[in-house]
N, C-alpha and C positions, 0 to 999 in steps of 0.2 A: 504494500500500500504506500503510495506517495503522499507527500504533504505539500501544502501551499506555502510559498515563501516569496516575499517581495525582494527582487534583486537590488543590491546596493551598488550604486555607481562607484563609491570610493573603494570597493573591493573588485571592481571590474567584473561583476557577476552577470553571466548570461547562461541560462540553463539549457543544456543540450537535450532536446526532446526527441530527436529522430532515432527510431529503433534501428534503422539501417546503418546509420553512422556509429551508433553505440556498438552494434555487432561487429562492424569493421574494426573498431578500436580494439575490442577484445580479441578478434582474430589476429590482428597485427602483433599483439603481445605474445602470441604463440605459447600459451600457457602449458606448462608441463607439471606433472606431479612433483611436489616438493618445492615449487617456486614460491618465494615469499615476496609479496607485492607491496609497493609503496604508492599510494594514490594521493596526489596533491590537489586540494580543492574539491572534495566530493560533492559540494553543493547540496542538492536535494537527494542525492544517493542513487540516481538512475544508473550510473556506471558502476557504482559500488555494488549494487544488487547483482549485476551481471558477473562481476568479478568473484563475488562470494559464491555464486552458483557453480563456479568451476571447482570449488573445493579447496582453493588455495588460501593461505593466510593473507590478510590485507591490513596494513597499517594506513589509516587515512588521516591526513593532516588538514585541518580546517581552521582558518583564522577567525571566522565569524562565530561568536559565542552563541548567538541565537540559533544558527544553523546546527551547531553542535548539540544543543539541547534537543532539537527536533530529530536529528540523526540518531541520537541515543534512544529516542522513542521508537523510531522506525526499525533500528537494528539493536535489539536487546543484547545483553552480554552474551558473547558466544566465544567458543574456543578459537575461531579463526578470524575474529575481527577486533581491532583495537583502534579507537578514535582518540586522536590527540588534538587539543585545541592550542593553536599558536601559529606563528609565522614561520613557514618552512625555511626562510632565509636566516632565522635566528635560533631555531630550536637545535639543541644538541641531541640528535636522534640516538646516537650510540649510548649516551648516558640514560636517556629516557627509556630505551628498550632493554637496558641491562637487567631489569627484573622481569622481563617478559621473554623467556627463552624461545618460545615458538615464533616470535616476531623479529628476532635479532637478525641483523645483516640482510635486509631485503635485497634481492638480486635483480628485481625488475621494477621499473617505474611505469605507471600508467596514469596520465593526468590530463585534465582539461584546465590549463593554467591561465591565470589572469594575464592578459596580453601586455599590460603595462610593466610587468616585471619579468618578461621572458628572458632578457639578457642575464640578469642576476640568477635566475633559476637554472639556466643552462650552465652558468659558471659553477653553481653549487653542485650540480649533478655530474658534470664532466671534469671540472677543474679548469686550469689554465695551461698555457705553454709551460710555464715555469713550475707550476704546482698542480699536476694532473691528479684526479681523484685516486688516492692510493688503493682504494678498494672499488674498482669500477663495476658498474652494474652490467649484467649480461645484455640488457636491452632497455631502451627508454622510448616509450611511445607517448607522444605529446600532441595535443590539439593546440595549434598556434595560428596566428594570423598568416594568411596565404603568402603575403609579401615576405615574411620572415622565413617561412618554409622554403620559398624559392631561393632565398639567399643561402640557407643551410645546405641545400641540395644542388646548388648551381655548379655548372661545369665551366672550365676556363674559357674566356672569350665572351661569356654572357654578361649582360649588364648587371645582373644580380650578384655576380661573383665579387666578393669584397673581403675585407679583413675578417669579418665574422665567419665567412665561408672557410677561410684558411685555418682559423683558430679551431673551429669545430671539426673540420675534416681531418686535421692533424690528429685529433683525439678519437674520432669515431667515423664509421661508415654511416652515410645519411641516405635515407630512402623516402621518397614521397609516397604515401599510401593512397590518399584520396583528397579531393577538395570537398569543402563543406559550405553550402550556401547559407546566407543569413537566416533563411526561413527554417533552418534546422534547430534554431534556438528560440527561447523565450526569455527576455525580449530579443528580437533580431538585432545583432550588432550591425554597424554601418559598413563592415568589411567582410569579404569572403575569407573563410578559414581553411585550414588544411591539417591533415593528420600526417605526422612524420614519425619514422622509426630511426633512432640512433643506436648504433651497435658499437660501444667502446672497444678499442683495440690499440695495441702499440702500432704506430705508423711504421710502414715497411722500411723507410729510410729515415732513421732518427737524426735529428739535428745534433751537431757536435756540442753546441752551446745554445740551449733554448732561449737564453736571455738575448742573444744576438738575433735569433730567429724572430722573437717577439718585437725587438727594436726595428728590424728590417721590414717586417710586415706592416707595423704601425706607420713607419715613415713612408713606405712605398704607397700606401693607400691614403695618405694624408691629403693628397690632391689628385684624385683619380683621373682627372682630365689631362693632366700633364704626363709627359713621357717619363718612364721610370729612370732614365739616365739623369733627369733633372731632379726628381723628387728624392733620389738617393744620394745626391751630390754632397749632402751634409755628413754622410757616413763614410764615404770613400771617394778618392780622387777620380774624376770622370774618365780619364784615359785608362786607369786600371779597371774601373767598372766595365768599360766597353771591352776590355780584354777578357774579362770574365764572361761577359755576354757571348763573346766569340767562342770561348771554351765550352759553354753550355748550349751553343746553337740557339741563342736568343737574338732576335733581330734588334738592331739599335733603336728603332722607334717604338718598341714595345711599351704597353701600358700595364699597370698593376694587375688588372683583371685578366690579362692574357696568359699569365704564368700559372702552371699547375701547382698544387701543393708540393709535389716532389721537387719542382724546379725552385720554388721558394726556399726549400730546405737546402738544396744544393748551392743556391746563391748565398744564403746566409753562412754556409760553411766556407765559401770563398772569402766573404767579407771578414769572417773570424780569422782566417789565415792571414789576411792583410793586416788586421788590427794587431795580431800577435807579433808580426814582423816589425812593427813600428817601434 
């Protein structure tokens, strides 16, 4: 049985009501026996209900106190469900779950997240170049704004390919599952949404110094319309940079969005070598 709740703008709440999309999210999680799930922003519990029906344990984190009260009424105390009230960006999950053995170390994330904190949530779940999540999840299925999904999954040469693309694809494989129209929500958001699946893994070609990689990517995308030989001039002398371009078969007029993640890593390794020789 569902309950009625008035969405709050300050929490970016939009209730996903489409059975079809809810089923696609659950299917994308590829749930297996023994999976321990983390759901961020359960809202009215429509997705929660479907996750619990699979028989897996679910830790749900909800910032809205009123929703938590109603969710506890909808889902009475059960061996496979734990509801935590708080901000996912601030909670110490490891500590909070230390007394709940069945829910410790969730290995998959399934979430319809507030769009206005997508970036911080991605960083919380994946980590960063310099501090990747030391206990990566097996998979992360998120409902996000379509524009963000396109950036996460973009290929080199596409307009959507940016610094966020490189940062996330260095840490995880990214896959677009489906688009979600505004009418799938109550109330309808003003934007189209999309479901993405992130699969954390070590990048095949590791950067020799992730700090240099982070610096190179940030600087390279600081002025996307400019050619990379100009935007990176503050990091390395232009003639040396062009020599590295030649070594890596990069055209002189290349822009930041044209380089693959692997090429960004290779270029940062070259810049590191130059910095170490100075």
